[in-house]
C-alpha positions as CSV (number, residue, x, y, z in Angstrom):
1,M,-25.7,10.7,19.2
2,K,-25.6,7.2,20.6
3,I,-22.5,4.8,19.6
4,D,-23.4,1.2,19.3
5,W,-19.9,0.0,21.1
6,A,-20.8,-3.6,20.6
7,A,-20.9,-3.3,16.8
8,L,-17.8,-1.2,16.6
9,G,-16.1,-3.5,18.8
10,S,-17.3,-6.4,16.5
11,V,-16.0,-4.4,13.3
12,F,-12.8,-3.7,14.8
13,G,-12.3,-7.4,15.8
14,V,-13.3,-8.8,12.4
15,S,-11.1,-6.1,10.3
16,L,-8.2,-6.9,12.6
17,V,-8.5,-10.8,12.1
18,V,-8.9,-10.3,8.3
19,T,-6.1,-7.9,8.0
20,V,-3.7,-10.4,10.1
21,A,-4.8,-13.1,7.8
22,L,-4.6,-11.2,4.6
23,V,-0.8,-10.1,5.3
24,G,-0.2,-13.8,6.4
25,L,-1.3,-15.0,3.2
26,F,0.7,-12.6,1.2
27,T,3.9,-13.4,3.3
28,L,3.2,-17.0,2.4
29,G,3.3,-15.9,-1.2
30,V,6.3,-13.9,-1.0
31,V,8.0,-17.1,1.0
32,G,6.9,-19.4,-1.8
33,L,8.4,-17.3,-4.4
34,T,11.9,-17.0,-2.7
35,K,11.7,-21.0,-2.2
36,K,11.7,-21.2,-5.8
37,E,15.4,-20.5,-6.2
38,S,16.6,-23.0,-3.7
39,A,14.2,-25.7,-4.5
40,E,14.7,-28.2,-7.2
41,G,12.5,-29.8,-9.9
42,G,8.8,-30.5,-8.9
43,T,9.3,-28.8,-5.5
44,A,10.1,-25.4,-7.2
45,A,7.1,-25.6,-9.4
46,L,4.9,-26.6,-6.3
47,A,6.4,-23.3,-4.5
48,V,5.6,-21.0,-7.1
49,T,2.0,-22.6,-7.7
50,G,1.3,-22.1,-4.1
51,A,2.7,-18.7,-4.2
52,Y,0.5,-17.7,-7.1
53,A,-2.5,-19.4,-5.3
54,C,-1.8,-16.9,-2.2
55,F,-1.5,-13.9,-4.2
56,A,-4.7,-14.8,-6.2
57,A,-6.4,-15.3,-2.9
58,C,-5.3,-11.8,-1.7
59,A,-6.4,-10.2,-5.0
60,A,-9.8,-11.8,-4.5
61,A,-10.0,-10.8,-0.9
62,V,-9.1,-7.1,-1.9
63,A,-11.6,-7.2,-4.8
64,Y,-14.4,-8.6,-2.5
65,G,-13.6,-5.7,-0.2
66,I,-13.9,-3.2,-3.0
67,Y,-17.2,-4.7,-3.9
68,L,-18.6,-4.4,-0.5
69,I,-17.7,-0.7,-0.4
70,V,-19.1,-0.1,-3.8
71,A,-22.4,-1.9,-3.5
């Protein structure tokens, strides 16, 4: 059995970057929801909208990953 170390390293690197990005995006969503309570008026609505956009992007990334596994 021969292991393609370059391909394995590439998969590791891409998965690490995507994981960090996805966790960061989710964290931004949580922070946006917590800012809603301290913000006023239009800023609160903007924070909530941004948080929901972050959560939607996370859900889309997870759905795409599931699609890649199933397909």
